[in-house]
N, C-alpha and C positions, 0 to 999 in steps of 0.2 A: 366242337371248338373251331377256331379259325382255320382257314384252308392252309395246308402245308406249303412251304416253299421248296421242299425237296421233291424229287421225281417219284411218280407212282411206281410200285413194284408189281411184278406179276404173281398170279396165282391161278388155280384151276381144279378140275374134278376129273380124275381118271381111275386107274386101278387101285392104288393105295396112296395115302398121303405122301409117304416117303418115295415110292416108286414113280409117282406122277408129278413130283414137285418141279422137275425140269420142264414140264409141258403145261404148267399152270398159266391160265389166261391173264392178260394184262389187267391190272387194277384190283385183283382180288386178294393178293397176298398181304398188302397193307396200304391203306390210303393216307394215313398220317403216322409218321414215326419221327420223333424229334424231341429235342429239349427246347423249351420256350420260356421266356421271362414275361411276367405281367407287372405293370407298374402298380404302385400302391393304390388300392381301392379300385383298380380297373375292373369293369364289369363286362361280361359277355353273355348275351341271351336275353330272354329265353329262346331256346332253339332245341330242335330234335333232329335226329337223322337215323338212317337204317343201320349205320355202323355201330358195333360194340366199342365203347370208349373206355380206355383204361388210363388213368392219370395217377402218377406217383409224385408226391410232393418232395422235391429234392432240397428246397430251401424256402424258408418263410412259412406262411400260413394262408389259408383260403377258406371260403365257405361255399356251400352248394345249396341251392334251393330247388326242390322238386315241386313244380306247380306253385302253390302258395305256402308250402311247408319248408321251413328251414331244417336242413338235415344235420347241422352242427358244424364245428370247425375241424378242419384237417390241418395237421401240423407236419413238420419234417418227418419223413419215413412212413407217413400214412399213404394209403392207396385207395382209390375209389373206382369201382367198376360200374359203369352206367349202361343199362340195357338199351337195346335197339328200340327207337321210337319213344323214349321217355323224355319229355320236355324238361329242360333244366337250365338254371341260370348260375353262372360262375362269378364270384367276386374275390379278387385278391385281397390279402390282408394289409394292415397298415404299413408294412415295410416291403410290400410286393411279394411275389411268389415265383419260384422257378419250378416248372413241371417237366417230367418226362412223360410224353404222350405216345400212346399207341392206339390206333383205331383201325378196325378191319371189319369185314362183313361177317356176321354171326354164322353164316353158312360154313365158314371154315371150321369152326368148332363142331358143326354138324358132321362134317367129313371125319373129324377125329373120332366122334362117338360111333359113327357107322363102322369104323374099322378097328376100334379098340376095345369093345365090350365094356366101355365105361359110360355109365348113365350120369350125366352132369345135372344135378338138381337145380343149381343156380340159374341155368339157362331157361328152365321152364318157369321160373319165378320172374316173369318178364316186366313186372311193375316195381320191382324192389331194387334199391341201390345196395350193392355189396361193398362194405367197408372193411378194409384190412389194415391192421395196426402193426407196424414194425416187423414185417416178414422179410427177413434178409434174403431168403431163397428166391422169393418172387421178384424182389427188387433186382437182384443179380441177373435173373433170367430175362427180365424186361430189357436191361442194359445190353445183354448179349444179343437178343433178337434185333434190337434197333441197330447195334453195331453191324450185324450181318446185312441188314437192309441197306445201310448207308454205304458200306464198302463193297458189297457185291463181289466178293472173291469167289473162286471156283467152289461150287457146291453150296452156295449161300442159301439157295431155295430149300434144299434138303435140311440145312441147319435151322432155318426159320420154322419149317413144318414140324421138325422134331421139338423145337422150343415151344411151339403152340400146344403140342400134346402134353408136355410137362406143365405148361401154364394152366391148361384145362384142369388137370388133376389137382394141382396145388390150390387153385381158386375154389374148386368144388370141395376140397377138404376144409377150407376156411368157411364156406357156406354151411356145410354140415355141422361143423363144430359150433358155429353160432346158433344154428337152428335147434340143436339138441337141448338148449337151456329151457325151451318152452315146455319140455316134458316134466319139469320140476315145479314145485310150489313157487308161487310168485316171489316170496322173499329170497329163496335160493337162486332163482333165475336172475333177479336183479343183482345179487352179489356176483354171480358168475359173469354177467355182462360187464359189471364194473371192473372186475379183475382183468377180463380180456381186453377192455378198451383203455385201461389206464396205462400211462407212460411211466408211472412211478415203479421203482423196484423195491421200495421200502414199505409196501402195504403189509399191515399186520392185522391180526384178529381184532385188536382194540380199535384200530382206525376204521375197520369195516363196521364194527358195532356203533361207533360214533356217527358214521355217515348215515346209517340206516335206522338209528335210534332203536337198536335192539341189544340184547345182552350177548356177551361172548358165549355164555352157556347155551343159548338158543342157537347160535351159529354152529357150535360144535355138534349139537343134536341134529341139525339139518344135514350137515356134511356126513355124519356117521350113518344116518338113516338112509339117505338117498345116494350117496357116493361111496360109502364104505371106507372112508378115509378121514383123517383129521384135517381141519382147515390149514394147520401149519404145514403138514406134509403136502397138501395140495399146492400151497403157495410156493413151497420149495421146489416142487416138480415143475411149476411154471417157470421159475427162474432158471432151473437147469436146462429146460427145453430151449429157452432163449439163449442161454450160453452155448448150447450145442450148435444152434444156427450161426451164431457169431464166430465160433471156432472154425466151422467148416466153410463159411462164406464171406468172411470179412478179413481185412488186413489189421484188425485191432490186436494189440498185444494181450497176453494173458492178464496183465495187471489192469489194462483198460477194460477188458471184458468182465473181470471180477468186480470192478467198481460199477460198471454199467448195469450189472445184473444184481447188485445189492449184496455182494459178498465183501467181507472186510479186507481180504487179501487174496492173492493167488493160492496161498496155502489153504485158506478157508474154502475157496472154490474147489480145489483139488480134493479135499477131505469130504465135502458134501457130495460132490459129483461121484466120487468113487463109491461112497456108501450107498447112494441111491441106484447108480447104474451098474455097479459091479466091475467097472473098469475105469481107468484114468481119463481125464479130458483130452489128453494128448492124442487119443485115437481119432478124434474129430478134427484135428488140425488140418486145414486145407493145404 
């Protein structure tokens, strides 16, 4: 993306990421860290760079083109991770776009892997764009990292390096959860991708059957055979996982979370949550 107007921050390579953070060399901790607005239909690119680029859509919508391929539309709360060296073109939506951007050298994640025993598969998939839909924890973590970089209070480098380690793990979880659908038959893989990428909280077995022109009986058979669970329980689990993230990492009220996640009321959320998890949703309140 465009060059940042903020100052570069330091980074480096020494004993361990946390212990060496105070001695990190200039320019490696983050080269771009900012919130930026794009005018309606504003384009940028094609371009590429060595930096790993993470863009979170805070407002509006945008599209991204990798080479000659359109990757789709990104809406509010979506996040894109663009690998090092991947040529891409950005275009803001009809009403403009506000992004939270973080760009840094991928070697920083290499340092994390070297000292953490965590093998991040998404880093080795160097030609693939990683798309994340509505992950509240990643959004909150990005905002924390950028705040530390901008304010540079005592210990900010250690805070940023600790944030990078968490970010590495959360992004790799997203990568692995997306990748596992390829192990299933094509119809089930398509259904799982649709559920994961959908912003709707009112998905039903019937709506899935209509979309893919298959019967609800066939959908139940696919889920039972390959996942060992009914599609209705699978969908409920997804809604509850989303509710857990919002409870722990947002300022939304229980009523707002209930509505956002497709429950008819806070009481309905409480009953379903307790039945599935074995404890009340209040345990996850931040």
